[in-house]
C-alpha positions as CSV (number, residue, x, y, z in Angstrom):
1,X,-143.8,-130.4,-224.4
2,X,-145.9,-131.9,-221.6
3,X,-147.5,-135.3,-222.2
4,X,-150.3,-136.7,-220.1
5,X,-149.8,-139.6,-217.8
6,X,-151.1,-142.9,-219.4
7,X,-152.4,-144.0,-216.0
8,X,-154.2,-140.9,-215.0
9,X,-155.9,-138.4,-217.3
10,X,-156.7,-135.0,-215.7
11,X,-160.2,-134.0,-216.6
12,X,-159.5,-130.4,-217.4
13,X,-155.9,-130.5,-218.6
14,X,-154.9,-127.0,-217.5
15,X,-156.3,-126.7,-214.0
16,X,-155.2,-123.3,-212.9
17,X,-156.2,-119.8,-214.1
18,X,-155.5,-116.7,-212.1
19,X,-158.7,-115.1,-213.3
20,X,-160.7,-117.8,-211.5
21,X,-159.0,-117.2,-208.1
22,X,-161.1,-116.8,-205.0
23,X,-160.7,-113.6,-202.9
24,X,-157.4,-113.5,-201.2
25,X,-157.5,-114.8,-197.6
26,X,-161.4,-114.9,-197.7
27,X,-161.6,-118.1,-195.5
28,X,-158.2,-118.4,-193.8
29,X,-157.0,-117.0,-190.5
30,X,-153.4,-116.0,-190.4
31,X,-151.2,-116.6,-187.3
32,X,-147.5,-116.2,-186.6
33,X,-146.2,-119.6,-185.4
34,X,-142.5,-118.7,-185.4
35,X,-141.7,-115.0,-184.9
36,X,-139.0,-113.0,-186.7
37,X,-136.6,-110.5,-185.1
38,X,-138.0,-107.9,-182.8
39,X,-138.2,-104.5,-184.6
40,X,-138.0,-106.2,-188.0
41,X,-139.7,-104.2,-190.8
42,X,-141.5,-106.2,-193.5
43,X,-139.2,-108.2,-195.7
44,X,-136.0,-106.8,-194.2
45,X,-134.1,-109.4,-192.1
46,X,-130.5,-110.6,-192.1
47,X,-129.8,-114.2,-192.8
48,X,-126.8,-115.3,-190.7
49,X,-125.8,-112.1,-188.9
50,X,-122.0,-112.2,-188.5
51,X,-119.7,-109.2,-188.5
52,X,-120.8,-106.2,-186.4
53,X,-119.1,-102.8,-185.9
54,X,-120.1,-99.5,-184.4
55,X,-120.3,-96.5,-186.7
56,X,-119.6,-92.8,-185.9
57,X,-123.4,-92.3,-185.5
58,X,-123.5,-94.7,-182.5
59,X,-125.4,-97.3,-184.5
60,X,-124.3,-100.9,-184.9
61,X,-123.7,-102.1,-188.4
62,X,-123.9,-105.8,-189.3
63,X,-123.3,-108.1,-192.3
64,X,-125.5,-110.9,-193.4
65,X,-123.5,-113.8,-194.7
66,X,-126.1,-115.9,-196.5
67,X,-128.1,-113.2,-198.2
68,X,-128.1,-110.0,-198.8
69,X,-127.6,-106.8,-197.0
70,X,-125.6,-104.6,-194.7
71,X,-127.8,-103.5,-191.8
72,X,-127.9,-100.6,-189.4
73,X,-129.2,-101.4,-185.9
74,X,-130.5,-98.6,-183.8
75,X,-129.8,-99.8,-180.3
76,X,-131.9,-97.1,-178.6
77,X,-135.0,-97.5,-180.8
78,X,-134.7,-101.2,-181.0
79,X,-135.2,-101.1,-184.8
80,X,-133.0,-101.9,-187.8
81,X,-132.9,-101.1,-191.6
82,X,-131.0,-102.5,-194.6
83,X,-128.6,-99.8,-195.7
84,X,-127.0,-101.6,-198.6
85,X,-129.1,-103.8,-200.9
86,X,-128.3,-106.5,-203.4
87,X,-126.4,-109.7,-203.6
88,X,-123.1,-107.9,-203.5
89,X,-124.0,-106.7,-200.0
90,X,-123.7,-110.2,-198.5
91,X,-120.6,-110.2,-196.3
92,X,-118.8,-111.8,-193.4
93,X,-117.2,-108.9,-191.5
94,X,-118.0,-105.2,-191.7
95,X,-116.0,-102.1,-190.7
96,X,-117.0,-98.4,-190.5
97,X,-114.6,-95.6,-190.9
98,X,-114.8,-92.3,-189.0
99,X,-116.5,-90.6,-192.0
100,X,-119.1,-93.3,-192.3
101,X,-117.4,-95.3,-195.1
102,X,-118.4,-98.9,-195.0
103,X,-116.1,-101.9,-196.0
104,X,-117.2,-105.5,-195.9
105,X,-115.8,-108.8,-197.0
106,X,-117.5,-111.5,-199.2
107,X,-116.3,-114.8,-197.8
108,X,-117.8,-116.8,-200.6
109,X,-116.5,-114.8,-203.6
110,X,-113.4,-113.3,-202.1
111,X,-114.4,-109.6,-202.7
112,X,-113.6,-106.6,-200.5
113,X,-116.4,-104.1,-201.0
114,X,-116.4,-100.4,-200.0
115,X,-119.2,-97.8,-199.9
116,X,-118.4,-94.2,-199.2
117,X,-121.3,-91.9,-198.0
118,X,-123.5,-90.9,-200.9
119,X,-121.8,-93.3,-203.3
120,X,-122.7,-96.7,-204.7
121,X,-120.8,-99.8,-203.4
122,X,-117.8,-100.8,-205.4
123,X,-115.4,-103.8,-205.4
124,X,-112.0,-102.8,-204.1
125,X,-110.4,-106.3,-204.4
126,X,-111.6,-109.5,-206.0
127,X,-110.8,-113.2,-206.0
128,X,-109.2,-113.6,-202.6
129,X,-110.8,-116.8,-201.3
130,X,-112.0,-117.0,-197.7
131,X,-111.7,-113.2,-197.2
132,X,-113.1,-112.5,-193.8
133,X,-112.0,-110.0,-191.2
134,X,-111.8,-106.3,-192.0
135,X,-110.9,-103.1,-190.2
136,X,-109.9,-99.5,-191.0
137,X,-106.5,-98.2,-189.7
138,X,-106.1,-94.7,-188.5
139,X,-104.2,-93.8,-191.7
140,X,-107.2,-94.9,-193.8
141,X,-105.7,-98.1,-195.1
142,X,-107.8,-101.3,-194.8
143,X,-106.6,-104.4,-193.0
144,X,-108.2,-107.6,-194.1
145,X,-107.3,-111.3,-194.1
146,X,-108.0,-114.7,-195.5
147,X,-109.0,-117.3,-192.9
148,X,-108.0,-121.0,-192.9
149,X,-105.6,-121.4,-195.8
150,X,-103.7,-119.3,-196.8
151,X,-104.3,-117.7,-193.3
152,X,-103.0,-114.4,-194.6
153,X,-103.0,-110.9,-193.2
154,X,-103.4,-108.2,-195.9
155,X,-103.2,-104.5,-196.2
156,X,-105.3,-102.8,-198.9
157,X,-104.9,-99.2,-200.2
158,X,-108.5,-97.8,-200.0
159,X,-108.0,-95.7,-203.1
160,X,-106.0,-97.9,-205.5
161,X,-107.0,-101.3,-204.2
162,X,-103.4,-102.4,-204.1
163,X,-102.8,-105.4,-201.8
164,X,-99.8,-106.0,-199.7
165,X,-99.3,-109.3,-197.9
166,X,-98.2,-108.6,-194.3
167,X,-98.0,-112.2,-193.0
168,X,-99.1,-115.7,-193.6
169,X,-99.8,-118.8,-191.4
170,X,-100.2,-116.8,-188.2
171,X,-102.5,-119.5,-186.6
172,X,-106.1,-119.0,-187.8
173,X,-106.7,-115.2,-187.9
174,X,-110.3,-113.8,-187.8
175,X,-112.1,-110.7,-186.6
176,X,-109.5,-108.2,-185.3
177,X,-109.0,-104.6,-184.3
178,X,-106.1,-102.1,-184.7
179,X,-104.8,-100.9,-181.3
180,X,-104.2,-97.3,-182.4
181,X,-100.5,-97.7,-181.5
182,X,-99.1,-99.3,-184.6
183,X,-100.4,-102.8,-183.9
184,X,-103.3,-105.1,-184.4
185,X,-105.1,-107.3,-181.8
186,X,-106.1,-110.5,-183.5
187,X,-107.5,-113.9,-182.5
188,X,-105.6,-117.0,-183.4
189,X,-108.2,-119.8,-183.4
190,X,-105.9,-122.6,-184.3
191,X,-103.6,-121.7,-181.4
192,X,-106.4,-120.9,-178.9
193,X,-104.6,-117.6,-178.4
194,X,-104.8,-113.8,-178.7
195,X,-101.9,-112.0,-180.5
196,X,-100.6,-108.6,-181.4
197,X,-99.2,-107.9,-184.8
198,X,-96.8,-105.0,-185.1
199,X,-97.2,-103.2,-188.5
200,X,-93.7,-101.8,-188.5
201,X,-91.7,-104.9,-187.6
202,X,-94.3,-107.3,-189.1
203,X,-93.8,-109.5,-186.0
204,X,-96.5,-111.4,-184.1
205,X,-96.5,-111.6,-180.3
206,X,-98.7,-113.9,-178.3
207,X,-100.3,-112.0,-175.4
208,X,-102.7,-114.7,-174.1
209,X,-103.4,-118.4,-174.7
210,X,-105.6,-121.1,-173.3
211,X,-108.8,-120.0,-175.1
212,X,-110.9,-122.5,-176.9
213,X,-110.9,-121.3,-180.5
214,X,-111.4,-117.5,-180.4
215,X,-112.9,-116.0,-183.6
216,X,-113.0,-112.3,-182.7
217,X,-111.3,-109.9,-180.4
218,X,-112.0,-106.2,-179.6
219,X,-110.7,-103.6,-177.1
220,X,-112.6,-101.6,-174.6
221,X,-112.0,-98.0,-173.5
222,X,-109.6,-99.0,-170.7
223,X,-107.3,-101.1,-172.8
224,X,-108.7,-104.5,-171.9
225,X,-109.6,-107.1,-174.6
226,X,-112.6,-109.2,-175.1
227,X,-112.8,-112.4,-177.2
228,X,-115.6,-114.7,-178.3
229,X,-115.4,-118.4,-179.1
230,X,-117.6,-119.9,-181.8
231,X,-117.9,-123.5,-180.5
232,X,-118.3,-123.0,-176.8
233,X,-120.0,-119.6,-176.7
234,X,-117.6,-118.2,-174.2
235,X,-117.0,-114.5,-173.8
236,X,-113.7,-113.7,-172.1
237,X,-111.8,-110.7,-170.8
238,X,-108.0,-110.7,-171.6
239,X,-105.5,-108.6,-169.8
240,X,-103.0,-107.8,-172.6
241,X,-100.2,-107.0,-170.2
242,X,-100.4,-110.1,-167.8
243,X,-102.1,-112.4,-170.3
244,X,-104.7,-113.3,-167.7
245,X,-107.9,-114.8,-169.3
246,X,-111.2,-114.5,-167.4
247,X,-114.5,-115.9,-168.7
248,X,-117.3,-113.4,-168.0
249,X,-120.2,-115.0,-169.8
250,X,-121.4,-117.9,-171.9
251,X,-123.9,-117.3,-174.7
252,X,-125.6,-120.1,-176.5
253,X,-123.3,-120.9,-179.5
254,X,-122.3,-120.3,-182.1
255,X,-120.9,-116.8,-181.7
256,X,-119.3,-115.0,-184.6
257,X,-118.3,-111.5,-183.7
258,X,-118.5,-108.7,-181.1
259,X,-118.4,-104.9,-180.8
260,X,-117.7,-102.7,-177.7
261,X,-120.0,-99.8,-177.1
262,X,-118.9,-96.4,-175.8
263,X,-119.9,-97.4,-172.3
264,X,-117.9,-100.7,-172.7
265,X,-121.0,-102.8,-173.0
266,X,-120.2,-105.9,-175.1
267,X,-122.4,-106.8,-178.1
268,X,-122.2,-110.3,-179.5
269,X,-123.6,-111.5,-182.8
270,X,-125.3,-115.0,-183.1
271,X,-125.7,-115.9,-186.8
272,X,-127.8,-119.0,-185.9
273,X,-130.8,-116.8,-185.2
274,X,-129.7,-113.3,-186.1
275,X,-129.6,-112.2,-182.5
276,X,-127.5,-109.5,-180.9
277,X,-126.8,-110.1,-177.2
278,X,-125.6,-107.3,-174.9
279,X,-123.3,-108.3,-172.0
280,X,-122.4,-106.2,-168.9
281,X,-118.6,-106.5,-168.7
282,X,-118.6,-106.2,-164.9
283,X,-121.4,-108.6,-163.9
284,X,-121.5,-110.8,-167.0
285,X,-125.3,-110.3,-167.2
286,X,-126.7,-110.6,-170.7
287,X,-129.8,-109.5,-172.5
288,X,-131.2,-109.9,-176.0
289,X,-131.1,-106.5,-177.8
290,X,-132.4,-108.1,-181.0
291,X,-133.8,-111.6,-180.6
292,X,-134.4,-113.9,-183.5
293,X,-135.4,-117.6,-183.9
294,X,-134.5,-118.6,-187.5
295,X,-131.5,-117.6,-189.6
296,X,-132.6,-118.6,-193.1
297,X,-135.7,-121.0,-193.1
298,X,-136.4,-123.4,-196.0
299,X,-138.4,-126.5,-196.3
300,X,-140.9,-127.8,-193.7
301,X,-141.9,-131.3,-192.6
302,X,-143.9,-132.9,-189.8
303,X,-142.6,-135.5,-187.4
304,X,-143.6,-137.1,-184.1
305,X,-141.3,-136.3,-181.2
306,X,-142.0,-138.0,-177.9
307,X,-145.6,-138.6,-179.0
308,X,-146.2,-134.9,-179.9
309,X,-146.8,-133.5,-183.4
310,X,-143.8,-131.3,-184.3
311,X,-143.1,-129.1,-187.2
312,X,-139.5,-129.4,-188.4
313,X,-138.1,-126.3,-190.1
314,X,-134.9,-126.7,-192.1
315,X,-132.6,-123.8,-191.8
316,X,-129.2,-122.8,-193.1
317,X,-128.0,-122.9,-189.5
318,X,-129.6,-126.2,-188.5
319,X,-133.1,-127.5,-188.1
320,X,-135.6,-126.2,-185.6
321,X,-138.4,-128.2,-183.9
322,X,-141.7,-126.5,-183.2
323,X,-144.1,-128.2,-180.7
324,X,-147.5,-127.4,-182.1
325,X,-149.3,-127.7,-178.8
326,X,-147.0,-125.6,-176.7
327,X,-145.3,-123.7,-179.5
328,X,-142.0,-124.3,-177.8
329,X,-139.1,-124.1,-180.2
330,X,-135.9,-126.1,-179.9
331,X,-132.8,-126.3,-182.1
332,X,-130.4,-129.1,-182.9
333,X,-126.9,-128.0,-182.0
334,X,-125.5,-126.5,-185.2
335,X,-122.7,-128.1,-187.1
336,X,-121.8,-126.2,-190.3
337,X,-120.7,-129.4,-192.0
338,X,-123.7,-131.5,-191.1
339,X,-127.1,-130.0,-190.5
340,X,-127.4,-126.9,-192.6
341,X,-130.5,-127.5,-194.7
342,X,-132.6,-126.1,-197.6
343,X,-135.3,-128.8,-197.5
344,X,-136.2,-131.6,-195.2
345,X,-137.9,-135.0,-195.2
346,X,-138.8,-137.2,-192.3
347,X,-139.4,-141.0,-191.9
348,X,-139.6,-142.7,-188.6
349,X,-136.5,-141.4,-186.7
350,X,-134.6,-140.5,-189.8
351,X,-134.3,-136.9,-191.1
352,X,-132.9,-136.0,-194.5
353,X,-131.6,-132.6,-195.3
354,X,-130.6,-131.2,-198.6
355,X,-128.5,-128.0,-198.8
356,X,-128.4,-126.2,-202.1
357,X,-125.5,-123.9,-201.3
358,X,-123.1,-126.9,-200.7
359,X,-124.7,-129.5,-202.9
360,X,-125.2,-132.1,-200.1
361,X,-127.6,-134.6,-198.8
362,X,-127.3,-135.7,-195.1
363,X,-129.4,-138.2,-193.3
364,X,-129.5,-137.8,-189.5
365,X,-130.8,-139.6,-186.5
366,X,-133.5,-137.2,-185.3
367,X,-133.1,-138.1,-181.6
368,X,-129.3,-138.1,-181.3
369,X,-128.3,-135.9,-184.3
370,X,-125.9,-138.6,-185.3
371,X,-125.0,-138.7,-189.0
372,X,-126.2,-141.8,-190.7
373,X,-125.2,-140.9,-194.2
374,X,-123.6,-137.9,-195.9
375,X,-123.3,-137.4,-199.6
376,X,-122.0,-134.6,-201.8
377,X,-121.7,-134.1,-205.5
378,X,-125.2,-132.7,-206.2
379,X,-125.4,-129.5,-208.3
380,X,-128.3,-127.8,-206.5
381,X,-130.3,-130.3,-204.4
382,X,-133.8,-129.1,-203.4
383,X,-136.8,-131.3,-202.7
384,X,-136.2,-134.6,-200.9
385,X,-138.4,-137.5,-199.9
386,X,-138.0,-141.1,-198.5
387,X,-139.1,-143.6,-201.1
388,X,-138.6,-146.4,-198.5
389,X,-136.3,-146.9,-195.5
390,X,-133.2,-147.3,-197.5
391,X,-133.9,-145.1,-200.6
392,X,-134.4,-141.4,-201.1
393,X,-135.4,-139.2,-204.0
394,X,-133.8,-135.8,-204.6
395,X,-134.8,-133.1,-206.9
396,X,-131.8,-131.3,-208.4
397,X,-132.7,-127.8,-209.6
398,X,-129.6,-127.3,-211.7
399,X,-129.6,-130.6,-213.6
400,X,-133.4,-130.9,-214.0
401,X,-133.4,-134.4,-212.5
402,X,-135.1,-136.5,-209.9
403,X,-132.4,-138.7,-208.6
404,X,-132.8,-142.0,-206.7
405,X,-130.2,-142.3,-204.0
406,X,-129.4,-145.4,-201.9
407,X,-126.9,-144.3,-199.2
408,X,-124.6,-146.8,-197.6
409,X,-121.1,-148.1,-197.7
410,X,-121.3,-147.9,-201.5
411,X,-123.8,-145.3,-202.4
412,X,-125.9,-145.8,-205.5
413,X,-127.4,-143.0,-207.6
414,X,-129.6,-143.2,-210.7
415,X,-131.6,-140.6,-212.6
416,X,-135.3,-141.4,-212.4
417,X,-136.7,-138.5,-214.4
418,X,-134.8,-135.9,-216.4
419,X,-135.6,-132.9,-218.5
420,X,-137.4,-131.0,-215.8
421,X,-137.2,-127.2,-215.7
422,X,-136.0,-126.1,-212.2
423,X,-137.6,-128.8,-210.0
424,X,-137.9,-127.7,-206.4
425,X,-140.8,-129.3,-204.4
426,X,-141.1,-133.1,-204.4
427,X,-143.8,-135.3,-202.7
428,X,-145.4,-138.7,-203.3
429,X,-148.7,-138.8,-205.3
430,X,-151.2,-141.7,-205.5
431,X,-150.4,-144.9,-207.2
432,X,-146.6,-144.6,-206.9
433,X,-146.4,-141.3,-208.8
434,X,-144.7,-138.1,-207.8
435,X,-145.8,-134.5,-207.5
436,X,-143.1,-131.9,-208.5
437,X,-143.0,-128.2,-208.8
438,X,-141.0,-126.7,-211.7
439,X,-140.0,-123.3,-210.6
440,X,-138.5,-122.2,-213.9
441,X,-141.4,-123.5,-216.0
442,X,-144.0,-122.3,-213.5
443,X,-145.8,-125.6,-213.2
444,X,-147.0,-128.2,-210.7
445,X,-146.9,-131.6,-212.4
446,X,-147.5,-135.3,-211.7
447,X,-144.9,-137.8,-212.9
448,X,-145.1,-141.5,-213.3
449,X,-141.6,-142.8,-212.6
450,X,-142.4,-146.1,-214.2
451,X,-143.3,-144.7,-217.6
452,X,-142.0,-141.2,-217.6
453,X,-145.5,-139.9,-218.2
454,X,-146.3,-136.4,-217.0
455,X,-149.5,-134.5,-216.4
456,X,-149.9,-130.8,-215.7
457,X,-151.8,-130.1,-212.5
458,X,-151.3,-126.3,-212.4
459,X,-149.7,-124.1,-215.0
460,X,-148.8,-120.4,-215.4
461,X,-147.5,-120.2,-211.9
462,X,-144.9,-117.6,-210.9
463,X,-142.0,-119.6,-209.5
464,X,-143.8,-122.4,-207.5
465,X,-141.5,-123.9,-204.9
466,X,-142.6,-125.8,-201.8
467,X,-146.0,-127.5,-201.6
468,X,-148.0,-130.0,-199.4
469,X,-150.8,-132.4,-200.1
470,X,-153.9,-131.7,-197.9
471,X,-156.0,-134.4,-196.3
472,X,-158.7,-133.9,-199.0
473,X,-156.0,-134.4,-201.7
474,X,-155.9,-130.7,-202.7
475,X,-152.4,-129.3,-203.0
476,X,-151.1,-126.1,-201.2
477,X,-148.4,-124.4,-203.2
478,X,-146.1,-121.5,-202.4
479,X,-146.2,-119.3,-205.6
480,X,-143.1,-117.3,-204.6
481,X,-142.9,-115.1,-207.7
482,X,-146.3,-113.7,-206.9
483,X,-145.8,-113.9,-203.1
484,X,-148.9,-116.0,-202.6
485,X,-150.0,-119.2,-201.0
486,X,-152.5,-121.2,-203.1
487,X,-154.6,-124.3,-202.7
488,X,-155.2,-126.1,-206.0
489,X,-158.1,-128.6,-206.4
490,X,-157.4,-131.6,-208.5
491,X,-159.7,-132.3,-211.5
492,X,-161.9,-129.3,-211.1
493,X,-159.7,-126.4,-212.0
494,X,-160.4,-124.5,-208.8
495,X,-157.8,-122.5,-206.8
496,X,-158.1,-120.8,-203.4
497,X,-155.8,-117.9,-202.8
498,X,-155.0,-118.4,-199.1
499,X,-152.8,-115.4,-198.7
500,X,-151.1,-112.6,-200.7
501,X,-148.2,-110.2,-200.2
502,X,-146.3,-112.7,-198.1
503,X,-142.7,-112.0,-197.0
504,X,-141.3,-114.7,-199.3
505,X,-138.9,-114.6,-202.3
506,X,-135.8,-113.2,-200.7
507,X,-132.5,-113.9,-202.4
508,X,-129.4,-115.7,-201.1
509,X,-125.8,-115.9,-202.2
510,X,-124.0,-118.9,-203.7
511,X,-127.2,-120.6,-204.8
512,X,-129.0,-120.9,-208.1
513,X,-131.3,-118.1,-209.2
514,X,-134.2,-117.6,-208.9
515,X,-134.9,-120.0,-206.2
516,X,-132.0,-119.8,-203.7
517,X,-133.2,-121.2,-200.4
518,X,-136.7,-122.5,-201.2
519,X,-140.0,-121.6,-199.4
520,X,-141.4,-124.5,-197.6
521,X,-145.1,-125.5,-197.1
522,X,-146.6,-128.1,-194.8
523,X,-150.0,-129.2,-193.7
524,X,-151.1,-130.9,-190.4
525,X,-153.7,-133.6,-189.8
526,X,-156.4,-131.0,-189.3
527,X,-155.7,-129.3,-192.6
528,X,-153.9,-126.2,-191.2
529,X,-151.3,-124.8,-193.6
530,X,-147.7,-123.7,-192.7
531,X,-145.3,-121.6,-194.8
532,X,-141.7,-120.6,-194.1
533,X,-141.0,-116.9,-194.9
534,X,-137.5,-116.0,-195.8
535,X,-138.3,-112.3,-196.0
536,X,-138.6,-111.9,-192.3
537,X,-137.5,-115.4,-191.0
538,X,-141.0,-116.3,-189.8
539,X,-143.2,-119.4,-190.1
540,X,-146.9,-118.5,-190.6
541,X,-149.9,-120.7,-189.9
542,X,-153.2,-120.5,-191.9
543,X,-156.3,-122.1,-190.5
544,X,-159.6,-122.3,-192.4
545,X,-162.3,-120.3,-190.7
């Protein structure tokens, strides 16, 4: 049961009632600050577009690795739709058979999924960690594999799900393609090579080397091969007979996969921003077929970069920096082990990122991107704030705690407050107290860390997540369960519904329900509000008329 703070009594106790809400959006102008993918329908965007493959209908099918969906991209119309829904649809690689049957791999849970036309998806194989590449053979069998360790190449019967191990420790296999002649072209990222595996002899032959970590290889109509490299962004042509390697294009990394069109145009996927880039194989010229900016946005924070106010957007594929004056958007080079983020906090030149899917807290130098501190061992870290230069507070959704962390050679951790119900948002309040949203309990509360006293500011909210304190001390809250942005007045019980029917509340894999990656809210010095929208990977700005 909630108890009131002994240092601050809230005049009205329960300060929020939906029946007293102002008309939605009555005084606020809505503006798109960061756009989503071109051609994106409402609330339908991939989050980390990785595997892509052409279907018999000429459309390009793609898998979203962070959450959820198998997507169909119509290259002629420039539009896309989600063709498989639900968390089980999150995948790494995707393949399409001649009859339209879909197969995709779940890297996180090790499941191979299959969906025949007119049927529901079903798991064909489970519990194969790091399951990644997938392709259909001409005989209908499915070839898949486990990347890193055990680095295994597998054959799966599409009817029974029986698994046969073809080979292990080949050298870092990833997205591959059968050659139609009893073999398989496959990248060997650890060897910097392209190989051919013969299904009959079960032998591997290296056909080209000298590549910088290829992660996918596909063949064109003339028998040539094309490979992409994740770290360098290089797209190369490989002559499988001579072994000659020729770089034809460099696309901003990281690159995950590629598909070859019927006219031999190369299509490359960029999970960092869910883009698909088309490359002319002869000239190397490239164009964005589908262009995104964000992959999976989360928390927001403001920082000063070279004297200019900048909105920092945490993202599962690295933070983005939005110059408010020019609206120019830049990204910190993505490092999967370092700057993936769910929520963000800024102090001076330090930037702290929590990442709920990995349970980490990383403190970076904002200018150089250098890691100052990196800590793991959290259950589901969400909100984060700097208490001072050397100390941070982290809200752990899973444990219901606010944790004080002092990074350093010997990191220190201590629970400041426990017994919370799904804490997500976290920010300083007056007099050394804290504001916290409890998503599970549906509350915005104030906590006194010194005494443990708590006071309800707003109750009966539908999954409140990110929030920000306005210059006039009111609090803007993302009510994700109701898809609304609210402004709550302290001490008076008033609430302004800034916007409704927002594209927020999407779901993500390998993160605690119902919050997943949290919706972020920020406010600038003039009182304009900003909210990250995971439904379509946008950031919206609301300015009072």
